[in-house]
C-alpha positions as CSV (number, residue, x, y, z in Angstrom):
1,M,0.3,-0.2,0.0
2,S,1.3,3.2,-0.9
3,L,1.0,6.6,0.0
4,D,-0.3,8.9,-3.2
5,S,1.8,12.2,-3.9
6,P,-0.5,15.0,-2.5
7,R,-1.4,12.6,1.0
8,K,2.4,12.3,1.5
9,E,3.2,15.8,1.5
10,S,0.5,16.4,3.4
11,L,1.5,13.8,6.0
12,Q,5.2,15.4,6.0
13,G,3.6,18.9,6.7
14,E,2.0,17.5,9.8
15,V,5.0,16.1,11.0
16,R,7.1,19.0,10.5
17,R,4.7,21.3,12.1
18,E,4.3,19.1,15.0
19,R,8.2,19.2,15.4
20,E,8.3,22.7,15.3
21,R,5.5,22.9,18.0
22,R,7.3,20.4,20.1
23,E,10.6,22.7,19.6
24,R,9.0,25.9,20.4
25,W,7.1,24.4,23.5
26,R,10.7,23.5,24.7
27,R,12.2,26.6,24.2
28,D,9.5,28.7,25.3
29,R,7.9,26.4,28.1
30,R,6.4,28.0,31.3
31,L,6.4,25.8,34.8
32,G,3.1,24.9,36.0
33,I,2.2,25.4,39.6
34,G,2.8,21.4,40.1
35,E,6.1,21.8,39.0
36,Q,7.0,25.2,40.9
37,V,5.7,23.6,44.1
38,A,7.9,20.4,43.3
39,R,10.9,22.3,42.7
40,A,10.5,24.4,46.0
41,G,10.5,21.0,47.8
42,A,13.6,19.6,46.5
43,I,15.2,23.0,47.1
44,G,13.8,22.9,50.5
45,W,15.1,19.4,51.2
46,L,18.7,20.2,50.1
47,I,19.0,23.0,52.4
48,V,17.3,21.2,55.6
49,V,18.7,17.7,55.5
50,P,22.3,18.8,55.6
51,T,21.3,21.7,58.3
52,V,19.3,19.6,60.3
53,T,22.0,16.3,60.2
54,G,24.8,19.1,61.0
55,A,22.8,20.1,64.2
56,L,22.0,16.7,65.3
57,V,25.8,15.3,65.0
58,G,26.8,18.4,66.9
59,R,24.6,18.1,69.5
60,Y,25.6,14.5,69.9
61,L,29.2,15.6,69.8
62,D,28.7,18.3,72.2
63,R,26.8,15.9,74.9
64,L,29.7,13.4,74.6
65,L,32.6,15.8,74.8
66,D,30.3,18.1,77.3
67,T,31.3,21.1,75.4
68,G,28.0,23.3,75.3
69,I,26.9,24.0,72.2
70,T,30.1,24.7,70.2
71,F,29.8,21.9,67.8
72,A,25.9,21.9,67.5
73,A,26.4,25.7,66.3
74,A,29.5,25.0,64.3
75,L,27.9,22.0,62.2
76,L,24.7,23.7,62.3
77,A,26.1,26.5,60.1
78,F,28.5,23.9,58.0
79,G,25.2,22.1,57.0
80,L,23.6,25.1,56.0
81,A,26.3,26.1,54.0
82,I,26.6,22.8,52.3
83,G,22.7,23.1,51.6
84,G,22.8,26.5,50.2
85,Y,25.4,25.3,48.0
86,L,23.6,22.3,46.8
87,A,20.6,24.7,46.5
88,G,22.5,27.1,44.6
89,R,24.0,24.4,42.1
90,L,20.5,23.1,41.7
91,L,19.0,26.2,40.5
92,H,22.0,27.1,38.6
93,R,21.9,23.6,36.7
94,E,18.3,24.2,35.9
95,G,18.7,27.3,34.5
96,K,20.7,26.3,32.0
97,S,18.5,23.2,30.9
98,P,16.5,23.6,27.6
């Protein structure tokens, strides 16, 4: 079964238009509310997990070594810095994606 010429050209035109539409969508894409919430949640977790982990490990070390809040404060700040770095790296990488 072969396609006659006008029908074949029509099919090729449809395929070309669909390809152009998809490329335009990828280039000019706006994020939906669900995607924005998901990204905000991912960024939040990237900051919260290292911060809380640092605070907990620091508190454990402070209790073990009887040093007040020295390690808790230091590791809390370190965890916050690591979380901020990871979140910044994620935002930078997503900003470059098509």
